[in-house]
TIVO-2410 file (N, C-alpha, C; in nm, 3 decimals):
# residues 154
REC num residu      c1      c2      c3 atome chaine
REC   1      M  -2.468   0.607   0.403     N      A
REC   1      M  -2.555   0.497   0.412    CA      A
REC   1      M  -2.718   0.570   0.470     C      A
REC   2      A  -2.788   0.489   0.384     N      A
REC   2      A  -2.959   0.541   0.374    CA      A
REC   2      A  -3.035   0.516   0.514     C      A
REC   3      R  -3.064   0.681   0.549     N      A
REC   3      R  -3.177   0.624   0.662    CA      A
REC   3      R  -3.267   0.531   0.677     C      A
REC   4      G  -3.350   0.507   0.601     N      A
REC   4      G  -3.413   0.457   0.526    CA      A
REC   4      G  -3.516   0.488   0.491     C      A
REC   5      I  -3.649   0.345   0.442     N      A
REC   5      I  -3.758   0.425   0.360    CA      A
REC   5      I  -3.850   0.489   0.392     C      A
REC   6      D  -3.895   0.700   0.319     N      A
REC   6      D  -3.891   0.791   0.293    CA      A
REC   6      D  -4.061   0.692   0.258     C      A
REC   7      Y  -4.192   0.659   0.368     N      A
REC   7      Y  -4.234   0.612   0.330    CA      A
REC   7      Y  -4.360   0.693   0.351     C      A
REC   8      G  -4.336   0.761   0.439     N      A
REC   8      G  -4.418   0.941   0.448    CA      A
REC   8      G  -4.463   1.035   0.270     C      A
REC   9      G  -4.277   1.017   0.276     N      A
REC   9      G  -4.280   1.082   0.134    CA      A
REC   9      G  -4.360   1.014  -0.008     C      A
REC  10      M  -4.332   0.933  -0.023     N      A
REC  10      M  -4.326   0.840  -0.106    CA      A
REC  10      M  -4.479   0.820  -0.136     C      A
REC  11      M  -4.562   0.863   0.012     N      A
REC  11      M  -4.679   0.866  -0.012    CA      A
REC  11      M  -4.768   0.967  -0.021     C      A
REC  12      H  -4.666   1.075   0.005     N      A
REC  12      H  -4.723   1.212  -0.047    CA      A
REC  12      H  -4.737   1.271  -0.204     C      A
REC  13      R  -4.601   1.157  -0.242     N      A
REC  13      R  -4.602   1.241  -0.364    CA      A
REC  13      R  -4.730   1.119  -0.452     C      A
REC  14      A  -4.755   0.990  -0.456     N      A
REC  14      A  -4.809   0.909  -0.500    CA      A
REC  14      A  -4.956   1.010  -0.452     C      A
REC  15      M  -5.000   1.055  -0.338     N      A
REC  15      M  -5.157   1.142  -0.385    CA      A
REC  15      M  -5.123   1.210  -0.413     C      A
REC  16      Q  -5.015   1.295  -0.454     N      A
REC  16      Q  -5.003   1.402  -0.549    CA      A
REC  16      Q  -4.969   1.303  -0.656     C      A
REC  17      R  -5.006   1.225  -0.697     N      A
REC  17      R  -5.004   1.189  -0.874    CA      A
REC  17      R  -5.085   1.141  -0.941     C      A
REC  18      L  -5.185   1.090  -0.794     N      A
REC  18      L  -5.370   1.045  -0.821    CA      A
REC  18      L  -5.433   1.190  -0.855     C      A
REC  19      I  -5.387   1.286  -0.797     N      A
REC  19      I  -5.462   1.379  -0.798    CA      A
REC  19      I  -5.479   1.467  -0.927     C      A
REC  20      A  -5.308   1.473  -1.005     N      A
REC  20      A  -5.232   1.507  -1.110    CA      A
REC  20      A  -5.382   1.421  -1.232     C      A
REC  21      D  -5.292   1.278  -1.147     N      A
REC  21      D  -5.425   1.238  -1.254    CA      A
REC  21      D  -5.562   1.173  -1.322     C      A
REC  22      V  -5.606   1.200  -1.182     N      A
REC  22      V  -5.775   1.272  -1.246    CA      A
REC  22      V  -5.809   1.459  -1.301     C      A
REC  23      L  -5.699   1.545  -1.263     N      A
REC  23      L  -5.720   1.637  -1.295    CA      A
REC  23      L  -5.633   1.640  -1.481     C      A
REC  24      E  -5.600   1.572  -1.486     N      A
REC  24      E  -5.594   1.557  -1.635    CA      A
REC  24      E  -5.668   1.481  -1.708     C      A
REC  25      T  -5.733   1.391  -1.692     N      A
REC  25      T  -5.887   1.330  -1.670    CA      A
REC  25      T  -5.994   1.405  -1.741     C      A
REC  26      V  -6.021   1.507  -1.639     N      A
REC  26      V  -6.118   1.574  -1.632    CA      A
REC  26      V  -6.079   1.702  -1.741     C      A
REC  27      A  -5.929   1.705  -1.765     N      A
REC  27      A  -5.885   1.839  -1.806    CA      A
REC  27      A  -5.922   1.775  -2.033     C      A
REC  28      K  -5.936   1.676  -2.072     N      A
REC  28      K  -5.944   1.585  -2.145    CA      A
REC  28      K  -6.101   1.560  -2.220     C      A
REC  29      E  -6.153   1.485  -2.063     N      A
REC  29      E  -6.287   1.510  -2.083    CA      A
REC  29      E  -6.406   1.485  -2.071     C      A
REC  30      G  -6.427   1.600  -1.984     N      A
REC  30      G  -6.433   1.693  -1.833    CA      A
REC  30      G  -6.458   1.578  -1.760     C      A
REC  31      L  -6.600   1.644  -1.618     N      A
REC  31      L  -6.632   1.593  -1.535    CA      A
REC  31      L  -6.773   1.452  -1.577     C      A
REC  32      P  -6.728   1.389  -1.551     N      A
REC  32      P  -6.841   1.280  -1.613    CA      A
REC  32      P  -6.957   1.224  -1.444     C      A
REC  33      G  -7.054   1.250  -1.522     N      A
REC  33      G  -7.128   1.240  -1.384    CA      A
REC  33      G  -7.172   1.369  -1.310     C      A
REC  34      E  -7.214   1.300  -1.166     N      A
REC  34      E  -7.215   1.407  -1.058    CA      A
REC  34      E  -7.087   1.451  -1.030     C      A
REC  35      H  -6.962   1.385  -1.060     N      A
REC  35      H  -6.828   1.421  -1.005    CA      A
REC  35      H  -6.774   1.564  -0.976     C      A
REC  36      H  -6.729   1.606  -0.889     N      A
REC  36      H  -6.728   1.827  -0.872    CA      A
REC  36      H  -6.606   1.749  -0.782     C      A
REC  37      F  -6.555   1.871  -0.733     N      A
REC  37      F  -6.366   1.853  -0.711    CA      A
REC  37      F  -6.341   1.945  -0.605     C      A
REC  38      F  -6.404   1.957  -0.457     N      A
REC  38      F  -6.343   2.117  -0.354    CA      A
REC  38      F  -6.145   2.077  -0.289     C      A
REC  39      I  -6.166   2.133  -0.391     N      A
REC  39      I  -5.979   2.188  -0.379    CA      A
REC  39      I  -5.905   2.291  -0.248     C      A
REC  40      T  -5.875   2.263  -0.158     N      A
REC  40      T  -5.798   2.367  -0.077    CA      A
REC  40      T  -5.659   2.392  -0.100     C      A
REC  41      F  -5.619   2.527  -0.089     N      A
REC  41      F  -5.460   2.499  -0.036    CA      A
REC  41      F  -5.432   2.665  -0.018     C      A
REC  42      D  -5.285   2.627   0.028     N      A
REC  42      D  -5.195   2.753   0.085    CA      A
REC  42      D  -5.219   2.824  -0.007     C      A
REC  43      T  -5.211   2.940  -0.022     N      A
REC  43      T  -5.166   3.046  -0.078    CA      A
REC  43      T  -5.066   3.133  -0.012     C      A
REC  44      R  -5.037   3.102   0.053     N      A
REC  44      R  -4.920   3.166   0.068    CA      A
REC  44      R  -4.773   3.094   0.052     C      A
REC  45      D  -4.828   3.003  -0.018     N      A
REC  45      D  -4.653   2.889  -0.135    CA      A
REC  45      D  -4.626   3.027  -0.202     C      A
REC  46      S  -4.481   3.014  -0.211     N      A
REC  46      S  -4.505   3.156  -0.317    CA      A
REC  46      S  -4.514   3.085  -0.466     C      A
REC  47      D  -4.542   2.986  -0.477     N      A
REC  47      D  -4.562   2.994  -0.602    CA      A
REC  47      D  -4.731   2.881  -0.648     C      A
REC  48      V  -4.779   2.979  -0.569     N      A
REC  48      V  -4.893   3.005  -0.650    CA      A
REC  48      V  -4.936   3.111  -0.670     C      A
REC  49      E  -5.028   3.107  -0.807     N      A
REC  49      E  -5.025   3.234  -0.899    CA      A
REC  49      E  -5.176   3.286  -0.910     C      A
REC  50      M  -5.197   3.383  -0.824     N      A
REC  50      M  -5.366   3.423  -0.787    CA      A
REC  50      M  -5.393   3.553  -0.795     C      A
REC  51      A  -5.446   3.600  -0.862     N      A
REC  51      A  -5.515   3.764  -0.885    CA      A
REC  51      A  -5.480   3.819  -0.718     C      A
REC  52      D  -5.407   3.978  -0.667     N      A
REC  52      D  -5.386   4.056  -0.570    CA      A
REC  52      D  -5.510   3.993  -0.490     C      A
REC  53      W  -5.618   4.104  -0.565     N      A
REC  53      W  -5.700   4.072  -0.458    CA      A
REC  53      W  -5.793   3.923  -0.424     C      A
REC  54      L  -5.761   3.826  -0.494     N      A
REC  54      L  -5.785   3.737  -0.422    CA      A
REC  54      L  -5.657   3.688  -0.268     C      A
REC  55      R  -5.583   3.709  -0.301     N      A
REC  55      R  -5.432   3.691  -0.211    CA      A
REC  55      R  -5.545   3.745  -0.081     C      A
REC  56      E  -5.533   3.919  -0.118     N      A
REC  56      E  -5.560   3.999  -0.014    CA      A
REC  56      E  -5.698   3.896   0.096     C      A
REC  57      R  -5.847   3.846   0.005     N      A
REC  57      R  -5.928   3.788   0.051    CA      A
REC  57      R  -5.855   3.650   0.135     C      A
REC  58      Y  -5.782   3.572   0.110     N      A
REC  58      Y  -5.816   3.454   0.125    CA      A
REC  58      Y  -5.620   3.445   0.161     C      A
REC  59      P  -5.612   3.539   0.259     N      A
REC  59      P  -5.429   3.536   0.283    CA      A
REC  59      P  -5.365   3.429   0.347     C      A
REC  60      E  -5.452   3.296   0.424     N      A
REC  60      E  -5.367   3.141   0.388    CA      A
REC  60      E  -5.417   3.037   0.319     C      A
REC  61      E  -5.578   3.061   0.331     N      A
REC  61      E  -5.557   2.946   0.301    CA      A
REC  61      E  -5.718   2.988   0.209     C      A
REC  62      M  -5.779   2.870   0.062     N      A
REC  62      M  -5.819   2.901  -0.036    CA      A
REC  62      M  -5.885   2.743  -0.041     C      A
REC  63      T  -6.048   2.782  -0.081     N      A
REC  63      T  -6.106   2.690  -0.143    CA      A
REC  63      T  -6.185   2.689  -0.293     C      A
REC  64      I  -6.115   2.623  -0.339     N      A
REC  64      I  -6.199   2.666  -0.525    CA      A
REC  64      I  -6.253   2.495  -0.532     C      A
REC  65      V  -6.374   2.543  -0.612     N      A
REC  65      V  -6.476   2.380  -0.650    CA      A
REC  65      V  -6.472   2.426  -0.787     C      A
REC  66      I  -6.405   2.254  -0.917     N      A
REC  66      I  -6.487   2.223  -0.954    CA      A
REC  66      I  -6.521   2.208  -0.977     C      A
REC  67      Q  -6.672   2.273  -1.093     N      A
REC  67      Q  -6.741   2.203  -1.091    CA      A
REC  67      Q  -6.825   2.257  -1.188     C      A
REC  68      H  -6.948   2.330  -1.211     N      A
REC  68      H  -6.987   2.414  -1.273    CA      A
REC  68      H  -6.936   2.454  -1.440     C      A
REC  69      W  -6.876   2.555  -1.391     N      A
REC  69      W  -6.801   2.677  -1.478    CA      A
REC  69      W  -6.689   2.576  -1.456     C      A
REC  70      F  -6.538   2.606  -1.561     N      A
REC  70      F  -6.390   2.635  -1.558    CA      A
REC  70      F  -6.366   2.580  -1.665     C      A
REC  71      E  -6.223   2.655  -1.726     N      A
REC  71      E  -6.156   2.663  -1.836    CA      A
REC  71      E  -6.024   2.623  -1.787     C      A
REC  72      N  -5.957   2.612  -1.951     N      A
REC  72      N  -5.820   2.645  -1.978    CA      A
REC  72      N  -5.748   2.528  -1.829     C      A
REC  73      L  -5.784   2.390  -1.845     N      A
REC  73      L  -5.785   2.332  -1.684    CA      A
REC  73      L  -5.611   2.229  -1.764     C      A
REC  74      S  -5.510   2.228  -1.727     N      A
REC  74      S  -5.381   2.184  -1.801    CA      A
REC  74      S  -5.328   2.143  -1.654     C      A
REC  75      V  -5.265   2.059  -1.646     N      A
REC  75      V  -5.127   1.985  -1.590    CA      A
REC  75      V  -5.037   2.016  -1.604     C      A
REC  76      T  -4.939   2.036  -1.477     N      A
REC  76      T  -4.785   1.984  -1.541    CA      A
REC  76      T  -4.750   1.889  -1.417     C      A
REC  77      P  -4.617   1.843  -1.393     N      A
REC  77      P  -4.563   1.783  -1.324    CA      A
REC  77      P  -4.576   1.820  -1.195     C      A
REC  78      E  -4.551   1.932  -1.152     N      A
REC  78      E  -4.583   2.024  -1.049    CA      A
REC  78      E  -4.692   2.147  -1.025     C      A
REC  79      G  -4.805   2.105  -1.066     N      A
REC  79      G  -4.950   2.169  -1.052    CA      A
REC  79      G  -5.024   2.195  -1.138     C      A
REC  80      F  -5.130   2.263  -1.132     N      A
REC  80      F  -5.171   2.278  -1.252    CA      A
REC  80      F  -5.253   2.414  -1.294     C      A
REC  81      H  -5.284   2.451  -1.372     N      A
REC  81      H  -5.373   2.595  -1.407    CA      A
REC  81      H  -5.472   2.594  -1.428     C      A
REC  82      I  -5.554   2.715  -1.427     N      A
REC  82      I  -5.727   2.634  -1.436    CA      A
REC  82      I  -5.724   2.853  -1.433     C      A
REC  83      T  -5.880   2.831  -1.521     N      A
REC  83      T  -5.932   2.948  -1.451    CA      A
REC  83      T  -6.081   2.907  -1.413     C      A
REC  84      L  -6.115   3.042  -1.333     N      A
REC  84      L  -6.225   3.005  -1.270    CA      A
REC  84      L  -6.297   3.110  -1.221     C      A
REC  85      N  -6.466   3.144  -1.220     N      A
REC  85      N  -6.529   3.231  -1.269    CA      A
REC  85      N  -6.582   3.319  -1.095     C      A
REC  86      F  -6.542   3.408  -1.036     N      A
REC  86      F  -6.525   3.443  -0.949    CA      A
REC  86      F  -6.641   3.604  -0.956     C      A
REC  87      G  -6.772   3.601  -0.960     N      A
REC  87      G  -6.834   3.728  -0.896    CA      A
REC  87      G  -6.835   3.752  -1.097     C      A
REC  88      N  -6.858   3.706  -1.195     N      A
REC  88      N  -6.857   3.668  -1.295    CA      A
REC  88      N  -6.704   3.706  -1.381     C      A
REC  89      S  -6.613   3.708  -1.345     N      A
REC  89      S  -6.458   3.750  -1.330    CA      A
REC  89      S  -6.376   3.644  -1.356     C      A
REC  90      P  -6.361   3.623  -1.487     N      A
REC  90      P  -6.285   3.517  -1.501    CA      A
REC  90      P  -6.169   3.539  -1.414     C      A
REC  91      E  -6.133   3.478  -1.348     N      A
REC  91      E  -5.916   3.460  -1.266    CA      A
REC  91      E  -5.849   3.338  -1.299     C      A
REC  92      P  -5.725   3.346  -1.374     N      A
REC  92      P  -5.696   3.222  -1.398    CA      A
REC  92      P  -5.584   3.218  -1.274     C      A
REC  93      L  -5.552   3.087  -1.233     N      A
REC  93      L  -5.466   2.972  -1.118    CA      A
REC  93      L  -5.389   2.994  -1.165     C      A
REC  94      Y  -5.238   2.978  -1.101     N      A
REC  94      Y  -5.205   2.826  -1.079    CA      A
REC  94      Y  -5.175   2.747  -0.970     C      A
REC  95      I  -5.207   2.687  -0.891     N      A
REC  95      I  -5.220   2.579  -0.773    CA      A
REC  95      I  -5.121   2.458  -0.805     C      A
REC  96      P  -4.959   2.489  -0.677     N      A
REC  96      P  -4.813   2.381  -0.689    CA      A
REC  96      P  -4.947   2.269  -0.693     C      A
REC  97      F  -4.859   2.142  -0.642     N      A
REC  97      F  -4.921   2.025  -0.559    CA      A
REC  97      F  -4.907   2.066  -0.452     C      A
REC  98      D  -4.786   2.113  -0.425     N      A
REC  98      D  -4.728   2.121  -0.305    CA      A
REC  98      D  -4.772   2.157  -0.203     C      A
REC  99      A  -4.862   2.272  -0.278     N      A
REC  99      A  -4.978   2.369  -0.220    CA      A
REC  99      A  -5.087   2.312  -0.158     C      A
REC 100      L  -5.111   2.241  -0.209     N      A
REC 100      L  -5.277   2.115  -0.152    CA      A
REC 100      L  -5.297   2.141   0.001     C      A
REC 101      R  -5.375   2.117   0.000     N      A
REC 101      R  -5.428   2.090   0.204    CA      A
REC 101      R  -5.546   1.993   0.169     C      A
REC 102      T  -5.611   2.014   0.101     N      A
REC 102      T  -5.762   1.865   0.040    CA      A
REC 102      T  -5.760   1.889  -0.080     C      A
REC 103      F  -5.794   1.796  -0.102     N      A
REC 103      F  -5.857   1.728  -0.195    CA      A
REC 103      F  -6.023   1.632  -0.174     C      A
REC 104      V  -6.143   1.691  -0.228     N      A
REC 104      V  -6.219   1.628  -0.205    CA      A
REC 104      V  -6.320   1.639  -0.296     C      A
REC 105      D  -6.430   1.509  -0.314     N      A
REC 105      D  -6.481   1.469  -0.416    CA      A
REC 105      D  -6.632   1.435  -0.319     C      A
REC 106      P  -6.684   1.472  -0.340     N      A
REC 106      P  -6.841   1.457  -0.231    CA      A
REC 106      P  -6.934   1.350  -0.316     C      A
REC 107      S  -6.923   1.379  -0.484     N      A
REC 107      S  -7.049   1.271  -0.528    CA      A
REC 107      S  -7.015   1.178  -0.488     C      A
REC 108      V  -6.851   1.102  -0.370     N      A
REC 108      V  -6.830   0.981  -0.428    CA      A
REC 108      V  -6.748   0.959  -0.280     C      A
REC 109      E  -6.781   1.055  -0.231     N      A
REC 109      E  -6.701   1.038  -0.064    CA      A
REC 109      E  -6.575   0.995  -0.088     C      A
REC 110      F  -6.484   1.068  -0.146     N      A
REC 110      F  -6.351   1.051  -0.143    CA      A
REC 110      F  -6.315   1.207  -0.155     C      A
REC 111      G  -6.185   1.090  -0.023     N      A
REC 111      G  -6.090   1.292   0.020    CA      A
REC 111      G  -5.973   1.260   0.061     C      A
REC 112      L  -5.863   1.418   0.031     N      A
REC 112      L  -5.746   1.332   0.091    CA      A
REC 112      L  -5.734   1.424   0.170     C      A
REC 113      R  -5.683   1.487   0.272     N      A
REC 113      R  -5.663   1.556   0.338    CA      A
REC 113      R  -5.427   1.582   0.325     C      A
REC 114      F  -5.404   1.664   0.299     N      A
REC 114      F  -5.274   1.674   0.294    CA      A
REC 114      F  -5.232   1.757   0.453     C      A
REC 115      E  -5.061   1.699   0.542     N      A
REC 115      E  -5.051   1.720   0.629    CA      A
REC 115      E  -4.911   1.723   0.634     C      A
REC 116      N  -4.876   1.895   0.681     N      A
REC 116      N  -4.718   1.959   0.715    CA      A
REC 116      N  -4.650   1.946   0.752     C      A
REC 117      H  -4.553   1.906   0.873     N      A
REC 117      H  -4.518   1.884   0.961    CA      A
REC 117      H  -4.380   1.960   0.965     C      A
REC 118      E  -4.392   2.064   1.108     N      A
REC 118      E  -4.341   2.142   1.091    CA      A
REC 118      E  -4.175   2.067   1.111     C      A
REC 119      E  -4.045   2.112   1.106     N      A
REC 119      E  -3.933   2.095   1.062    CA      A
REC 119      E  -3.920   2.100   1.211     C      A
REC 120      D  -3.823   1.991   1.308     N      A
REC 120      D  -3.745   2.009   1.368    CA      A
REC 120      D  -3.600   2.016   1.391     C      A
REC 121      E  -3.472   2.119   1.401     N      A
REC 121      E  -3.364   2.068   1.321    CA      A
REC 121      E  -3.305   1.990   1.455     C      A
REC 122      D  -3.366   1.964   1.566     N      A
REC 122      D  -3.292   1.813   1.651    CA      A
REC 122      D  -3.372   1.667   1.618     C      A
REC 123      E  -3.444   1.647   1.561     N      A
REC 123      E  -3.519   1.534   1.458    CA      A
REC 123      E  -3.511   1.553   1.382     C      A
REC 124      P  -3.471   1.376   1.283     N      A
REC 124      P  -3.507   1.363   1.188    CA      A
REC 124      P  -3.612   1.416   1.092     C      A
REC 125      E  -3.544   1.477   0.951     N      A
REC 125      E  -3.678   1.537   0.863    CA      A
REC 125      E  -3.784   1.483   0.869     C      A
REC 126      D  -3.886   1.471   0.850     N      A
REC 126      D  -4.034   1.370   0.800    CA      A
REC 126      D  -4.070   1.503   0.658     C      A
REC 127      E  -4.097   1.473   0.613     N      A
REC 127      E  -4.142   1.549   0.474    CA      A
REC 127      E  -4.290   1.516   0.527     C      A
REC 128      D  -4.381   1.542   0.417     N      A
REC 128      D  -4.503   1.595   0.402    CA      A
REC 128      D  -4.586   1.472   0.372     C      A
REC 129      E  -4.667   1.441   0.445     N      A
REC 129      E  -4.774   1.321   0.458    CA      A
REC 129      E  -4.924   1.351   0.382     C      A
REC 130      A  -4.948   1.251   0.347     N      A
REC 130      A  -5.052   1.248   0.302    CA      A
REC 130      A  -5.132   1.133   0.329     C      A
REC 131      E  -5.283   1.092   0.372     N      A
REC 131      E  -5.324   0.997   0.402    CA      A
REC 131      E  -5.431   0.960   0.332     C      A
REC 132      P  -5.433   0.832   0.245     N      A
REC 132      P  -5.680   0.864   0.228    CA      A
REC 132      P  -5.701   0.836   0.319     C      A
REC 133      E  -5.884   0.933   0.261     N      A
REC 133      E  -5.979   0.902   0.322    CA      A
REC 133      E  -6.107   0.854   0.297     C      A
REC 134      G  -6.193   0.741   0.353     N      A
REC 134      G  -6.263   0.709   0.286    CA      A
REC 134      G  -6.380   0.697   0.465     C      A
REC 135      P  -6.520   0.703   0.319     N      A
REC 135      P  -6.648   0.673   0.505    CA      A
REC 135      P  -6.614   0.594   0.554     C      A
REC 136      G  -6.655   0.670   0.665     N      A
REC 136      G  -6.673   0.534   0.745    CA      A
REC 136      G  -6.566   0.535   0.881     C      A
REC 137      E  -6.468   0.591   0.850     N      A
REC 137      E  -6.269   0.596   0.955    CA      A
REC 137      E  -6.331   0.631   1.049     C      A
REC 138      D  -6.373   0.590   1.190     N      A
REC 138      D  -6.352   0.634   1.314    CA      A
REC 138      D  -6.237   0.721   1.309     C      A
REC 139      S  -6.125   0.644   1.317     N      A
REC 139      S  -5.931   0.738   1.363    CA      A
REC 139      S  -5.885   0.742   1.209     C      A
REC 140      P  -5.837   0.910   1.224     N      A
REC 140      P  -5.734   0.883   1.098    CA      A
REC 140      P  -5.628   0.830   1.141     C      A
REC 141      K  -5.544   0.817   1.066     N      A
REC 141      K  -5.419   0.742   1.098    CA      A
REC 141      K  -5.346   0.820   1.083     C      A
REC 142      G  -5.204   0.817   1.120     N      A
REC 142      G  -5.019   0.832   1.055    CA      A
REC 142      G  -5.068   1.006   1.072     C      A
REC 143      G  -5.130   1.074   1.145     N      A
REC 143      G  -5.221   1.256   1.152    CA      A
REC 143      G  -5.264   1.316   1.112     C      A
REC 144      A  -5.324   1.279   0.977     N      A
REC 144      A  -5.443   1.287   0.917    CA      A
REC 144      A  -5.592   1.311   0.985     C      A
REC 145      E  -5.671   1.418   0.883     N      A
REC 145      E  -5.785   1.390   0.929    CA      A
REC 145      E  -5.817   1.386   0.832     C      A
REC 146      V  -6.015   1.305   0.946     N      A
REC 146      V  -6.081   1.307   0.824    CA      A
REC 146      V  -6.175   1.450   0.731     C      A
REC 147      V  -6.203   1.421   0.671     N      A
REC 147      V  -6.262   1.597   0.607    CA      A
REC 147      V  -6.391   1.556   0.590     C      A
REC 148      S  -6.491   1.626   0.692     N      A
REC 148      S  -6.655   1.618   0.657    CA      A
REC 148      S  -6.678   1.649   0.518     C      A
REC 149      L  -6.738   1.558   0.474     N      A
REC 149      L  -6.741   1.621   0.324    CA      A
REC 149      L  -6.965   1.743   0.351     C      A
REC 150      D  -6.998   1.651   0.514     N      A
REC 150      D  -7.097   1.741   0.490    CA      A
REC 150      D  -7.112   1.931   0.498     C      A
REC 151      K  -6.935   1.987   0.526     N      A
REC 151      K  -6.965   2.069   0.497    CA      A
REC 151      K  -6.958   2.147   0.382     C      A
REC 152      W  -7.023   2.022   0.252     N      A
REC 152      W  -7.042   2.075   0.129    CA      A
REC 152      W  -7.087   2.048   0.043     C      A
REC 153      R  -7.207   1.954   0.145     N      A
REC 153      R  -7.319   1.880   0.087    CA      A
REC 153      R  -7.405   2.003   0.120     C      A
REC 154      K  -7.516   2.028   0.020     N      A
REC 154      K  -7.614   2.147   0.002    CA      A
REC 154      K  -7.781   2.052   0.122     C      A
***
């Protein structure tokens, strides 16, 4: 007997696919216009690949910027590879989509925030959820938070 429709899990996977589609387009065509991305991810995820010195500096989460200088962007069904410049030192990263916490394109005021819910053995399993965020939302829905774009504005 089916437990029901897993809307949270379906939404989570759809938002990950949206980010994958965006990154695939950028890998093929480059960043159009003023678009750029702030991507925050959980560095504790066992599938994240990054230099030891970066993991020591960012032991829980890290925000990367994809804007002026990046190389080797490639997307897999599970995540993406990218090389970024950290203090004139190119560093390759692999970030699985399951490690993502936020994805923001401030040029068009678009943002997603992925929420993780701790599983309780006594309660039914809840999948991670992602809620799209747009300008002017006064109250988040489904436990998601609105990402403040002011944090990244100059």
